[in-house]
C-alpha positions in Angstrom: -108.8 -130.4 65.8 -108.0 -127.3 63.8 -109.1 -127.3 60.1 -108.3 -124.7 57.5 -110.3 -124.3 54.3 -109.6 -121.8 51.5 -112.0 -120.5 49.0 -112.3 -117.8 46.3 -109.8 -118.9 43.7 -110.6 -118.9 40.0 -109.7 -117.6 36.6 -109.2 -113.9 36.1 -107.7 -111.6 33.4 -104.5 -109.7 34.0 -105.3 -106.5 35.8 -108.3 -108.0 37.5 -109.0 -108.8 41.2 -109.9 -111.7 43.4 -110.5 -112.1 47.1 -109.5 -115.3 48.8 -111.0 -116.4 52.1 -109.7 -118.8 54.7 -111.9 -120.2 57.4 -110.3 -121.7 60.5 -112.3 -124.0 62.7 -111.7 -126.1 65.8 -109.3 -123.8 67.6 -108.6 -120.4 69.1 -108.3 -118.0 66.2 -107.8 -114.4 67.3 -104.4 -114.6 69.0 -102.5 -116.4 66.3 -100.7 -115.4 63.1 -102.2 -116.4 59.8 -100.3 -116.5 56.5 -100.9 -116.9 52.8 -98.4 -118.8 50.7 -98.5 -119.7 47.0 -96.8 -122.3 44.9 -96.6 -122.2 41.1 -95.8 -125.3 39.0 -92.1 -126.2 39.3 -91.4 -123.5 41.9 -90.9 -123.5 45.6 -93.7 -122.4 48.0 -93.5 -118.7 48.5 -94.7 -116.5 51.4 -97.3 -114.0 50.2 -98.5 -112.3 53.3 -98.8 -112.6 57.1 -101.1 -111.0 59.7 -100.6 -111.3 63.4 -103.2 -111.5 66.1 -103.0 -107.8 66.6 -103.2 -107.0 62.9 -99.6 -106.4 62.0 -99.1 -107.3 58.4 -96.1 -108.3 56.2 -95.9 -108.9 52.5 -93.6 -110.6 50.0 -91.8 -108.2 47.7 -93.6 -109.5 44.6 -97.1 -108.6 45.9 -96.4 -105.4 47.9 -98.8 -102.6 46.9 -101.2 -105.0 45.1 -102.3 -107.5 47.7 -103.9 -106.9 51.1 -104.3 -109.4 53.9 -106.9 -108.8 56.6 -108.8 -110.8 59.2 -112.2 -110.9 60.8 -111.8 -112.5 64.2 -115.6 -112.7 64.7 -115.8 -115.0 61.7 -112.5 -116.9 62.2 -111.6 -115.9 58.7 -108.6 -114.3 57.0 -108.8 -112.7 53.6 -106.4 -112.0 50.8 -107.5 -109.2 48.5 -105.5 -109.4 45.3 -105.6 -106.5 42.9 -103.7 -105.7 39.7 -103.2 -109.4 39.1 -100.4 -110.5 36.8 -100.0 -113.8 35.0 -97.0 -114.5 37.3 -99.5 -114.6 40.2 -100.8 -117.8 38.9 -100.4 -120.5 41.6 -102.1 -122.6 44.2 -102.7 -120.4 47.2 -102.5 -121.9 50.7 -103.6 -120.6 54.0 -101.4 -121.4 57.0 -102.6 -121.2 60.6 -99.6 -120.7 62.9 -101.1 -121.9 66.2 -99.7 -124.3 68.7 -98.8 -126.3 65.6 -98.9 -125.4 61.9 -102.1 -126.3 60.0 -102.4 -125.9 56.2 -105.4 -125.8 54.0 -105.8 -127.8 50.8 -105.1 -124.8 48.6 -107.1 -122.9 46.0 -106.1 -122.4 42.4 -105.7 -118.8 41.1 -105.1 -118.5 37.3 -104.4 -115.1 35.7 -104.6 -115.0 32.0 -102.7 -112.5 29.9 
């Protein structure tokens, strides 16, 4: 059974950086697409970034140029490097494993203070 666990969230000042990690266990990792989503209070869940098994990346318009998604297949881990953070980036960030079926993590809170 595939499990997805995010880590790395926290409180940071505007302009700062954070790196989120997502560990996937219990399944084949390297060939599947991974994604980061976020959801702020009162808002719909929003796609932040995706990375395919061959490393092709895609970003939401609101984070382009500031966030970087990457993966380490040897560690079954996907990362989200977040730079130049803004208060509007405050949200719960979720990792999504797009395998034979979708698996979601429990989320990690990111709070950016102004």
